[in-house]
N, C-alpha and C positions, 0 to 999 in steps of 0.2 A: 650835209648828208651826201654820200657818194651817189653817183648817178645810177649804178646798178641796184642800189638799195631802193631808190625812188621808183625805178622801173618795176622791181619785184613787188613792192607794196601796191602799185597800181594794178598789176596783174591779179594779185590775191584779192584786192578789193573788188575788182571786176567779177572774179569768180564767185565771191561771196554774194555780191549783189545779184548775180545771175541765179544763184541757188535760192536766194530769198524770193526773187520774183517768180521763179519756177514753183517754189513751195506755196506761195500765195495764190498762184494760178491754180495749182492742184487743189488747194484748200477751197478755193472759190468753186472749183468744179464739183468737189465732193458736196459742198454746201448746197449747190444748186441742183444736184442730182441725187439727193438722199434716198428718195424712194427707189430709184433705179439701183443704187448701190445696195440698199437693204434687200431688195428682191434678188440681186446677184449673190449677196452673201448667203441668203437663205438657200438659193439654188445650189451654189457651190458646196455648201456644207451638207445639204440633204443628198447631193449626189454621192457623197463619200460615207454615208451612214445608212444603216438599216433601221430607220426610224424617222423621226420628225424633229426638226429644229425650228423653233418659232421665236420671233422677237417683236416687241411692240413698236419700237421706234429706234432710229439711229441718228446720232449727232456727231459732227466732227469736233475734236478737241485740239485746238491750235496749240502749237509749241510743245505739247505733252510728249509727242513721239518724234519730234524734229530730228532728222530731215524727213522721216516718214510721216504719213498721215495716220492719226489715231482716231478710232471710231468708238463712241460710247453707245452700246446697245442696251436698251432698257427692257426689263422683264423678259429675260431669256428663259426658255424651257427646252429641255432635250429629253425626248422620250423614245424608247425603243419600240420596235414594231409590235411587241406583245403587251404594251402598256395597259391596254384595256382589260387584260386578264389579271394582272398583279398590282396595278395602280401605284407602282413605285417609280417616281420620276428621277431620272439619272441626274439632271441638273435643273435647279431653279435659282435664277440670279436676278436680283433687282438691277444690278449694275454690272455690265459685262463689257470690258474695254479690250479692244484688239488693235494692235499696231500693224498696218499692212504696207506692203510694197505697192505704192500706187501705180508705178510704171508697169509692173507686172500685171496689176489689176486691169489697166487700160488695154493690155494685150490679151485679157480674158483669163488670167490666172490669179487665183487668190492665194497670196503668200503671207501667212501670219507670222510676224516676227516676235511678237510679245502679247501675252494675255494677262489682263488684270480682272480678277473676279472679286466683287464686293457684295456683302450682304446676300449670301447665297447658301444653298444646301446641295451637297453632292451625295447621292445615295446609290451605292453599288449594291446590287441585290442578286442573290442566287436562290432560286426556288428549290423546293424539296426534290424536284426531278432533275436538278443540276443545271437548269437553264439560268443564264445570267443576263441582266439588262446591259452588260458591257458588250453583248453581241451586236449592239448598235453600230460598233466600229467594224467595218468590213475587213476581213483578213487580207493579208498581203497577196495570197494566191488569187483571190477574187478580183483585187485591183489590177493585178497583172493581166488577168484574162480579159477584163473590160477595157484595158488600156488607160485606166484612170491613174492620176498621180495624187499623192497626198497633199492636201492643202496645208498641212501642219508640219511638213518635213523641215521647214526652216525656222521653226519657233526657237528663238534664242533666249527668251526670258519669260518668267511668269510670276505673278504676284497674287496672293489670296489674302483677303482681309475680311474678318468677321464672317467666316465660312464654317458651316457645320458639315463635317465629313462623316458619312456612315457607310460601313461595309457590313452588310447583313447577309449571313449564309445560313439559310434554313436547312440545307442539306447537311452541312457539317455542324449545325447548332453553334455557330460563332457569331459574335456581334462586336464590331469595333466602331466606336463613336468618339469623335474628337471635335472640340470647338477650337477652330483656328483663329487666333487673334491676328496673327501676321505670319505669312509664309512667303519668302522671297527666294527665287532660284534662277540660276542661269544654266543654259544648255550648250554644250559643245559637242558637235557631231564629228564622228570619225568613221572609218571603214567598217567597224564592227557594230556601231550603234551610236550611243551618245553617253556623255558624262554630265552630271548635274551637281552643282554646289547649292545647297539649300540652307537657309536660316529659318528656324522654326520658333514660334511663340504660340503655344496652344495649351489646352487642358483636355484630359481624358475623362469622358463620361462612362466609357465601357471599353474594356479590353478582355472580352470573354472568349477564351478558346473553347469553352464548353458552357453554354448558357445555363445548363442545369446546375453548375457549380458556382456561377457568379463571375464577377469581373475583377481583373487585376488593375492596379493603379487607378482605381476609381476616384474621380474628382481631384486628381493630382495634376499640377502644372507641368508642362514640358517646354524646356528652353535649351537651344543648342544648335549645332551645325551638323548637317548631314551631307556626306559625299556619296552620290549614287551613280552606279555604272550600269548601263543597259547593254546587254549583248543580244543583238537581233537574231543571230543564228542560233544561239543556245536558248533564246527566249527566257532570259533570266535578268532579274534586277538585283544588284548587289549593293548593300549598304556597307561602305567601308567603315572600320572601327573608328568611332568618334565619341567625344565627350558629350553627354546629354544630361541636363539637370532635370530630375524627376522629383517634384516636390521640393524639398530642401537639400536633397542629396545628389551627388555627382555620380554618374555611371558612364562606363565606356561600353558602347553598344555597336555591334555589327551584325549583318544578316544577309540572307540570300533568299529570293523568292522566284519560283518558276511561274511564268505567266502564259505558258503555251496552252493550246486548246486541250491537250491530253495530259498536261502536267500542272499541278498546283501545290507542289511541295515547297516547304520553306524551312529555314533554320535561322535562329537568333542566338547570338552570344552576348551575354550581359555580365559586366564585371563591376563590382563596387569594392574599393580597397578600404573604405573607412565609413561604415554605416552602422547605426545603432539597431539593435534587435527589434525594438518596437517600430522603428521607421520601416525596416525591411518587412516586418509582419504586416504592417498596414498597407503595403503595396500589393498584398495578395488578396485573393477573393475572400469575402466575408466569412464563408464557412471554414476557411483555413485560419485566417487571422484571429477569429474568435477563440479558437483553441490555442493557437500559438501565444496569444496574449496572456495565457495563464503563466507563461514563463517570461523571463527577461534577463538580458545581459547588460550590465551597467556600462561597459566600455564598448567602443566600436569593434566590428569584426570585418574580416575579408570574405567576400562572397563571389562565386562565379556561377553563372547559370546558363545552360544550353537548353533551348526550346526547339524541338525538331518535329515537324509534322506535315500534314496535308490539309490545305485550307478547305478542301471539299470532303475530307473524311469526317465522319461523325465521331464525336467524342473528343477526349483530350489528346493533345500532341504528347510527344516524349518530353519529360522534364528531367534534367540532370543538374542538380544543384550541389555545389561543393563550398564548404565554409571552413575557415581556419580561425580558431579561438585560442587566444593566448593570455594566461594570467588574468582571467576575467572573474567577475562575480555573478554567478547564476542564481536567479530567483526561481524557485519551484514552489508548487502549491503547499508543500510541507515545510518550507524553510529556505535556507540560502546555502549554496555551495561556493566556498571561497577558493581562490587560487585555481580557478577552473581553466583547463586547457584541453582541447581535443581537435581532431580533424573530422568534419562531418560530411556526409554525402546523402543526398536524397535522389531517388529515381522512381518513376512509376512504371518501369519496365525491368523488374528483377530477372525474369526469364524471357529472353528474346522470343518474339513471335506470339506471346500470350496476351498481347494488348497493353494499352496504356491506361490502366484503371486501378482502383483501390486494391482489389485482391492481389494485383501484381506490383504493388508499391512497397518500397523499403526505405528505411532510414538507417544508416550505419554511422556509428560513432567510434572512431579509432583513437587509441592512446588517450583515453579519457582519464584525466587526473583532477583531483580536487580535494576539498576538506569539508565534510558536513558536520557542523557544530564541533569544529576543531578535531574531527576524526579524519585523518588523511586516508584516501583510498585511490585505487587505480582500476581501470577496466581496459584491458587490451582491446576489447571490442564489445560493443553493445548494438544489437540489431532490433529494429521494430519493423515487422513486415505484415502484409495483408491488412490494409487500412480499412477494409470492410469489417473485419473482426481482428483488430490489431493484437499482435503477439510480440512481446519484447523478450529478448534473450541475450545472454552475455556471460562474462566471467568477472566477478567482483572480488577484489583483493584489498586487504587492509591489515596494517600492523600498527598498534597504537597502545598507549597506556590505558589501563582499564578505567581509570578515573574519568577519562573523556566521555564515558557512557553516561555520566551524570548529566551531561548536557542534552542527552537524547531521551533518557528514561525519567519518568515522573519521580520527583524527589520523595513523594509520599508512597512510592511503590518499592523502588530499589535504590540503594546507595552504595557506591563503590569507592574504595579508598586506596587500594594498592593492587599491583599485578599488571599483566600484559595480555593483550588479545591479538590473535593472529587468525585472519579469516581468508578463505579462498572458496568461493561459492560459484557454481554454474547455475544460472537462474533462467527461468522461462515463465512468463506470466501474461495474462490477458490485460489489455489496456482498455478501460472504459472511461470515456470523457477525459482522455489524457491522464488518467490516474491508474497506477498499477494495482491490479486486484488479483488475489489468489495466486501468488507466485509459487512455482514448483522449483525447488532448489536441490542441488546435489553438491557435495563438497565437505569441507572440514572447517570447523571453528574450534580454536584452542584457546583456553584461558590458563595462564600459568601464575601460581602464587598470588591468587587474588584474595583480597579482603572485601567482603560485601555484607550488607544488612538488608534483610527482607522486612521492610518497615511495617506493613500491616500487622505482622505477628512478632515484631521486634526480635527476629532471629539473626544472630551474628555468626558469620563463618569466616575463619581465618585460614590463610595459606591454602586457598582452594585451587585445585586443578580440575579442568573440565575439557573433554574432547567431544564435540558434537559432529557426528558423521551423518550427513543428509544423503539419502539415496533418492531415487525418483519418487518413491511413495513413503518410505519409512525413515525414521530417525533413530540412529544408534548413538548412545552416550557411553563413553568409556573414559578410563583413566581419571575418574573424579576422586579427588581427595578433599574432604571437608573437615575443617577443624573449628569447633565451637567450644570455647573454654578448654576444658581438659578432654573433651570428646574428640575422637578421630574416626571418621567414617570414610570408607572406600566404596565406590558405587560404580556399577555398570548397568545400563538400561537400554530400553528401546520403546518406541511408539510406532505401532503399525498404522499405515494409512494416515500418517500425521498431518501432512499439508492439506489433504482434502477435508478432513474433519475439523482442522483448526479454523477454517473459514466457513464451514457449514454447520457443524454440530460439535463444538468443542466439549460439550458436556459428555459426549460419548468417547472422548479420548481416554485411552488407558495407557499409562506409563508403567511399563514393567521394569522393576528395579531388582537387581541383585546387590544386596548391601552386606558388607562385612566391616567389622570394627574390632580393633584390639581392645578398646575400652570405650564405653558409652555411658554418659551421665544423663539420664532421662530428664532430670530437672532443667537442663539447659535447652530442652526442646519443648518445654511446657507451653511455649507460645502457640503451638498448634491447638491447645485447649482453650486459649483465650478467645473471647469474642472479637472477631476480626475488625480492625479499625477501618472505617470507610475512607476510601481514597476519593478525594474530590478533584475532578479535572476541570480545567478551564473550558468554557463553552466551545464546542467544535463546530466550525462552519461547514465543513464538507459533509455530504450525506453519507460518506463511507465510514465516518466515525474516526476515532483516534486510535493510533497504534498502541498507546499505553492502555487504553480501555480494553483492547483485545487481549493484550498480554496479561493484564490484571484478571480479566474474566477467565482466561486459560488457567491461571494459577489456582483460582478458587473453584472452578466448575469441573475441571478434568479429574479423572480418577487415577489413583496411583496404586499399583499392585507391587508390594515389596516382598521379596524373599530375603529374610534377614538372618545373619549369623554373626553373633557377638561373642567375643572371647570373655570379656568381663563387662558386667552390666551393673549399674549403680542407680538406685533411686531412693533418696533419703537414706534410711537405714537398711534398705533392702539391697542385697548383693547377690549376684548370680554369675555362673560361668557356663560357657558353651550354650548360649541362648540361640535357639532357632525358632523362626516364626514366619508365617505368611500374613502380611497385612494388606488391607485395602483401604486407602484413604480417598474419601469422596467429599463432595460438597457438604454432605450431612454429617460426616463423622469418620470414625475408624472402625474397621472390622478386623478382628484377630482370629486367625485360623491356625490350628496345629502348632501352637506355640509350645515349645519344650524348654524348660529352664532347670538347670542344675543349681540347687539352692540348699544350704544348710545340710549338706551331706546326702540329700535325696534329690528328688526330681518333681517338678511341677509341670503338668500339662494343662494347657489353657485354650479355650475358645470363647470368643465374646465380641462385644462391640461397644463403642462409645459414640453416642449421638450428641452433637454439639448444640448448646443453647446459648441464650444471651448472657445469663449469669451463672448457669451451672450446666454440667454435662452428665447426661444419664448413661449409665453403663449396665451391661448385662453380661455375666460371666459364668461359664461352666468350667470348673477346675477339678483336676485330679492331682492330689498331693501324695507322693509316695515316699515314705520312710525319711521324712525330714526331721531334723532335730527341732523339737517343739519350742525350746527356749529361744532358738535363733529365729524361728518362724514368727513367734509372737513379737520378738524384738523388732524384726524387720517391718512389721505392720503396726507399730506403736501400741502393742497389746490390744489391738482392736478397740482402743479407747475405753477399755474396762478400768474401773476405779480400784477394784480390790485385787483382782488377779493379774499379776505382772509376769513378764518373761522370767524374772529372777526366781519366781516361785515354781517354775516348771522344769521338768527334765523328761527326756524320752524321745521316742521316734513316732512321728505322726503320719498316718495315712488317712486321707479324707477324699470324699467326693462332694462337691458343692455346686449348687446352682444359685447364684446370687445376683440381684440387681440393686441398683442404688444410684447415687449421684455424687459427683466430685466437683469441687470448685475449679475455677480457671487456674488456680495455683496448685492444683493436684491434691487437695485435702478432701477427706471424706466429709460429706455434709451430714451432720447429725440427723438421726431418725429417718434416713432415706433408704436404708437397706431393707431388702426383702428377699426371702429365699429359703433354702434348706441346705443342711450340712450333715453328712454322715461321716463318722470318723472312727478310727481305731488307734489307740495309743499303746505302743509296746515298750516294755521296760521303762515305764513312766514313773515319775516321782513328783511329789508335791513338797516344795521346800519352804519351810518357815512361812506358811500361809496363816496369817494372823487370825482370820475368822475361825479356823479349825483349832488353832492353838488356844485361843481364848475360851472356846467352848470345851475343849478336851482336857485342859489342864486340871479341871475339877473331876471330870468324869473318868479320865484315864491318866491319873497322875504318874503312873509308873511306865508309861509307854512313850516311845520316841516320836514326838509330834513335830520335830524339826524336819525329819526326813520320812516322808510317807511314800512307800514304793507301791507300784501297781504291777500286776502281771500283764493282763491284756484288758484294756479298757475300751469298750465300744459304746457308741451312742449316736442318737439322731436328734438334730436340732432344727427347729423352724425359726427363721428370723423375720421379724416384722417391725420396721422402724427401729426403736432403741431396745426392743424386747426380744429375748431369745426363749422360745418354748423348748424345754428339755423333756423329751419323751422318756417314759420310765426307763431307768438305766441302773444297772447293777454295778457297784464299785467294790472291788476286792483289793484291799491294800494290806500293807505290812502292819498297820496300826489298828485298823478296824475295817469292817465291811459295812456297806450301806446301800440302800436303795434310794434313788434320787428321782424326782419328777417335779415339774413346776415351771416357773418363769424367772429368768434372770434379766434384769434391766440395766442398761448402761446409765440410766438416769434413776427415776423413781419407779417403783412397781415390782421390785424383786419379791418373789413369793415362791420359795422352793421347799417342798416336803422331803424330809430325810428320815428314813427308818434305819436306825443304827443298832445292831446287836452288840451287846456289851462283851460278848465272848471274844477272847483274844485270838486273833487269827493265827498266832504262833502255835497255839495248841493243836491246830490242825495241819501244821506244816508238813508232816510226813505223809499225809493222806493224798493218794494220787487218783483214787476213784472219784470221778466227777459227781456221780449220783450220791455217793456217801458224803462227799464234801458239801454238796448242796443241802443235804438233809441236816448236817451238823451246823451249818452256817448260822441259822436263826435260833439255835437252842439258847435257852436262858432268857435273860432280860433283854428286851428290845426297846430302845428309846425312840420316841416319836418326836422329832424336832421340826421346827419351822424357821427357815431363814428368810427374813424380811427386812425392809428398810427400817433403820432406827431414826430417832429424832435428829441425830447429828448427820444424817445422810449416809452413814455407813451401815453395812449389813449386820444385823444382829440375829443370833441363833438362840432360840428359846425352846424349852421343853414344854410340850403340850400333850393333851390326850390325843390318841389316834383319831377319835371322832371329831374333836374340835379342830385338829390340824387339817383333816380332810375337808371339813366344812369351810374353813377359811380359804384353803387353796381353791376349792371349787367356786366359792363366792367371788374371789378375785379374778379367777379365770373367766367366769361368766361376764363380769363387768368389763374385762379387757377385750 
């Protein structure tokens, strides 16, 4: 070994031995002067605080702080001067270790280089009047005035183990509480202040910026590194951006805190590039996360959050949250939105200067895109503001094949098979428990060439066009073209105060329709007469009910007022032209007003109603028939179900006034024995053609008269209808073959009993007489036959000759029985 090496080793060994001997001497001194040192530590610390520092005992710990001397102080307490009033101890530590410069201590200066705190509680407290127990530390100006120097100016390191840290601010209603498993840090001093590098292993019991609303990151673990910079002149502590693990997610967090006597503002910036919605929600206070957990995004999202406030200010700080969602799957209370993308923003300061609270809060969703039950849609913007009474607004746009609605609408309510829908709606709605209620919309919904079926009434519409124009209050419906079978219907309508009544009193809604049709076959719409099929929905969990329920209720309970104009109208054998009517469709049935129908060369005016029932539908009609061809009129109504008298037996022009009630089946057929009412009629230029009951009776009595064609001048009569029987009030018939007086009962079934007085005088003999009195006088000259038309054994009407007395007795007897 070279000589210079040997000399160097000897010198170094000597120096090391000197240090060891010196350290042992110092340690020996400390060990033999523990009470003096403890008293000195107490004195030095108490000289630098506005309060009281106490410790139970002190022991040296050899080698732990080599080459310095480390002191383990047991049961340390640090109380401010007003502790007796608030009882919140700043520091309680079972084990408090400090590493001191013993040479400086021997000179009378306590220089703490390192602090280790174990099994302790640190409680920072601010009272409602703004007083803080951190006032225990004398401000710099006070130290400069008294000439004191800081005992902790040279702290280089600090460790905390099993420490509870609490920052309680009654003035600002804030509470931060952490359980620190391990916290290690080093301090480097410079001309501006100091810098610290800290490693943290802790958990959060409370991070409440407003204790009224609860805690953020409650019961979440915290692991990571913190780089902290203290600027003494600016009186700020800055947390440089660093990665911190909160729970199971990584965040990048930076911040700034003012710690001056007059300043307590702070700002935090938090960034998470890849976090699940549920995880992010569960980091928030319970009152928020409970609502946000109604929703979920399956894939991670990017989130940035800024929190800016004043630690001494009451209420929440400013929150500004931004999120980016791309091609995600959003779960909402009513279903799932696929391919969901949007840029989101939340702040609790919509209008600057109006505070950081719920009424001034807003959520904005920009460029929202997605597909709900395969229906694609976009919203350029959607806004939820005023969280005390939340209101959502935005613009909803969608363009999709109409069949996609089958995924949204109950299959037992509506079914769509063809067509296209185009939607652009501006909406505004209340939000109750994070569910949209009573939306008010304006905009346009267009359906082109749609095929649809209304299932409860089995109504099918083809090539349907619809345009729905929503205003703030009303709904206008235009350009509707419905095709059902051979029927074509064009419609325009409106509903006043639509959205308000839809959610409050749908039964008061009135849909005003203007309906025109080139041709309408009523039989294709008889579904409205059927007993409506009950729509069974799956059980609904939400208290708001199901959208299909509301839509179905609307269809059945709302009222529809129609102004109808039909060029050609068909119903079974009935045909009409230029039909006009006002109809009111309600939950209970149909009301017909001012209906005018051109039929059989004449006109029919009608007012009435149809009341729906389970198996049959009751109707009540007042009709005025003017100058219609009677043969066509009877043909159109299936001869009114008469067995003997048919439309082929009649000719002439009928004018009548009728008030009739009865019942029809769901298939639109007259229910036997259900009619009741009265009819008054006039028949002009009438004729009875090949009517067998007359021919069979007259071929013997009037063998030389033309019984195939019996013409009438003016025939007038009044009839009462009750069930299947028609009461014929006394009626005079003057015809080309014979004259007669008729009265009695005609029955569609059994019970016909009609009295006929027939003068045998040939009416042709009086053809030239125009004087009515003279004509009436000559009418009954000669032989008068008294006939009785009644049911035969074969069910057909038989006419027999009887005496007038017998005939009248039989007619009266049957009338009384009936």
